[in-house]
N, C-alpha and C positions, 0 to 999 in steps of 0.2 A: 864260016865262023858264025856262031849264033849271035843274034842281036839282043842287047839288054835294054830294058825300059827303065828310065830314071823317074821316080815319083816325086812330084813337087809337094811341099807341105800344104795341107788344106788351110785355107783361110776361114776364120769364123765369119759366119754370116752376120749381117748387120743386126739382126734380131738378137742373136746370141750375145753379141757385144753389149747390147742395151741391157740384157738380163744380168750380165756380169756386173755392169756398173750399178744396177739397182740393188743387187745382192750386197755389193761392197758398201753402198750408201746405207742400206738398212743395218748392216752389221755395225758400221760406225755410229749410226744413230742410236742403236740399242745400247752399245757400249757407253755412249755419252749420256743417254737417258738414265741408265743404271748408275752411272757415276754422279749424276745430278741429284739423285734422291738422297734425302738426309734422314737420319734416325733421330727423332725428337722424343724426349720424355715429357708427357703432358700430365700435369697434376691438377685435377679438378676437385675442389673442395676437399683436399687432403687425400684423394684417391689417385695413385699414379698409373699411367699406362704408356706403352711405347707405340709411336706411330711413325710411318715413313712417308715422306712427302717431297715433292719437287718444288713446292711453293717457296717463295723467296722471303716473305715477311711473316711475323707473328700474326698479323691481322688476316692475311690470306690463308694461313693455316687454320685459324679458327673458322673462317668461312667454309673451308673444305670439310672440317669436322662438324659443321652445322652447330656450332656453339654460339648461342646468342648472348649478348651482354646487355645488362641494364646500366643506367647511369652510375649507380653506386658500386657496381662490381669492380673488382681489382684484377689487373693482368700484369704479370711480371715475367719478362721485361715488357716494355711498352709495345703497342700494336705495330708501330712502324720500325721496330727492330729487325735487322736482317737475321734470317735463320742461319744457324751454323750446325755442323754435325755434333751430335751428342748434347745439344742444348736442352735445358729444362725450362718449360713454360708453365707457370703456375697461375691458376685462375681461382679466385675466391668470389663466389656469388654472395651478394649482400642478403642479409636476413633481417626480418622486421623485429624491432625491439621497442619497448616503451621507455622513454626517458622522462624522468621527473626532476626538474631543477627549480629550486625555490618555491616548491608547491605547485608548479605548473607542469602538467603532463602533456607529452606530445608523442606521436607515433613516427618513428624514423627508421631508416635502414642503414646498415653498415656491413662492410666486408672486412673490417679490422679484426684481428685475431683476439684481442683482449679488451677489457673494459677501459683500461687506461688509454690505449691507443685510439679507441673509438671516441672517448671524451676529447682527446687532443684534436682529432679530425673535425669534431663539431665545434671546436673553440671553447669548450667548457672547462674553466679553470677550477681546480679543487684546492682550496686553501688549507693550511695546516689545521685550522679549527673545524673545518667542514666535516660532516659525517657522510660516508659513502657506503652504499650497499648495492652490489657486492664489492669486494676489494678490487684494486686496480689490476692485479694480475689474473683476475678471473677470466676464463675463456668465454667468448661471446657465443650464445646459443639463440636459436630462433624462438621468438616470443618472450625473451628475457625482459625483466624489469630492472632498470638502473635508476637508483634514487640518489640524488645529491641534495643533502640538507645544508643550506648555507647558514653557517653559524658565525655570529658576530658578537664580540665583546665590546661593551661601551662603558665609559666612566662618566658619571654625572654628579653634580652637586645639587643638593636640595636643602631647603630650610624647613625644620620641623619644630613643633611646639614641645617645650619641656614642661610637663605638668608640675604644679606646685604641691608641696606637702601641707598637711593640716596638722597643726600642733594643738592639742587639747590640754588646757591647764585648769586645774581645779581652782574654784573660787568659792571660798566659804561665805562670801558676802552675797552670793547669788543663790537663790532658792534652788533646791534640788529639782532636777529635771529641766531647768532653764539654761539657755546658752546665750552667749553674747560674742559677736565677732569684734575682737579688739584690733585686728589687723587683717585687711582684706588680701587674699592671695592673688598673685599675678603670675601667669605663665611666662616661662623663659623661652629663648630661641636658641636652637643648635643647628649647626651646619654639618650635614652628613655627606661623606664621599661614598657613592654607591657604585658597585660593579654590576652591570646588567648583562644578561646573556639573551640574545635574540636568535631565534631559529625561523628561517624563512619569513623574516619581517615581523615575527610575533615575539613578544616578551615572554620568556619561559621561567626566568629566575632572576633574582637580584639579591645582593649581599652588601650589608653595610661594612665598609672597609675601615672607616674612621669616623669619629664624631667629635666636634669641637663646640663647646657652649660659647655663644657670642653674647648672650644676655641671660644672666642667671635668674632663675625663678625666685619669687618672693613668697615665703611661707605664709599661710593663713593661720592666725592665732585665734583660737576660740576658747572663751572662758566657759567652763562647765560648772554649773551650780552644784554645790555639795551641801548647802544649808537646807536641812529638812525640818519638819515640825512634828511634834508629838503633843498630844493633849492628855493630861493626867489630872483628875480631880477638878475639871473645869478650867485648868490653867494650861495655856499653850506654851510650849518650849521650842525654841529654835536651836537647832544643832548643826554643826559643820561636818561631823563624822560620827561613826558608831564603832565601838570596840567591843569585841567579844572577850570577856575577862572571867577569871575565877576570883570570887570574892570570899574573904573570911571576915571575921568580926573581932573587935577588941573593945574593952570597956575601961572605966577609970581605974580599976584595980591593976590594969596592965601597965599604966603609965605612971602611976604614983605621983600625980600632981605636976609632972614635968610639962614643958611646952612642946608644941609641934615644931617641925622643921622650919616653918616660916615665923616662929616666935609667938604664936597665939596658943591659948589654952585649948586643949582638946574638948570637944563637945559634940553633941549629935549634929550631923551634917558635915563632919570632917572625915575625909578618906585619905589613907596613906597610899601612895602610888610610886611607880618607877618613873622618875622625872624624864628618863629618855623616851618614855612612851606617852606620858601625860605630864606636861610641864606643871610645876608647882604654881598655884594661884589660878589654875584653870577651874572654871565652873563646870560641873558635870551633873548629869541626872542618872542615878543608878537604879536599874530596874528592881522593883519591890523594896526599895529603900527610900528613894526620893532625891531631891536636889541636894547637892553637896559641893564642898570646896576641896580641891586637891591641895592639902596643906601639910601633909606629913609624909615621911618615908619610913622604910623598915628594911632590916638586913635580909629578910626573907621575901620582900616584895620585889620581884624581878620580872621584867617582861609584862605580859598581859595579866597581871595580878594586882588586886587592890585589897585594902583592909578597911572596912567601914567601922566608924566609932558608934557604939550603942551605949545605952544608959546603965546596963547591968550585966552581971556575969551570966544570969539566966538567959537574957536576950541573946547574948553572944553565943551561948551553947545552942540555943534554939536555931540561931541562924546557921551555924555550922560552916560548911564549905559548899558553895553552890556556883553554878555558871550564871552569869548575868550579862546584860547588855549595858554598856556604859556610853551614854550620849555626851559628846563634847559640846557644851552649850556655847551659843554666841553671846 
């Protein structure tokens, strides 16, 4: 009967066993390593890109990506935040801008997205009356100039002088060309309420809102001489005023022996006048006639018209109608 040989299972050598263990370990490690990597969206100054990392925090991720940060740069979320899958990390690098506040300029940096947010981060308050350029919602750009003009409105009370007026009054007792101060003028005082506008500490405008006189001014009264002098035939006459008149003539035949308006007989040196212009009884000097007395009236004598009395009809005709100056004598 033939003999059968029974084979025993081969045992792995010790070396082979080690290799199997190593392979299993590496497989598990690679699976764990792959599982530990995270996909992160990295947005730098508005530009997004996707990165994969096994780093655990935002700060270590930036180190891995060799992204350097300045003090003014912004990172969202914070550097110590734990990384999670599909997380977005945003980085804004600060840019230089010129800030002018109250007339003082300074060079600063900011990573804020808008002018308004940048001003808030610097602690700069913009009041309702202030002027800002550019507007609060303007995006920040490198090299930008931001100007804040501080505008302040103030109310103040001041006392001002109120000028006096000068009243000129004609004085026939004062020679022509002479003046006399009968009452000296005195300035008054008024209190004004003024609204002032200040920009960066400088007064740019002011407006008087109200004014109240607390001491009224006193008018100055000046007498103005109207008394002039004329010299005729070696005689000097003083007059208070001059009237440009139209003169006609009448003679005894025209009156028939009647009396004048003031009750005297007509004679040479009597003139008829409009009493509203030259009062009756006034002494006058009529150019090219001589001194006379306003003693009569006439129905045709109205306004600046006079009628001189002459001795004859011939003289009246020769006189005719002419323009003359009538001096009202003192």
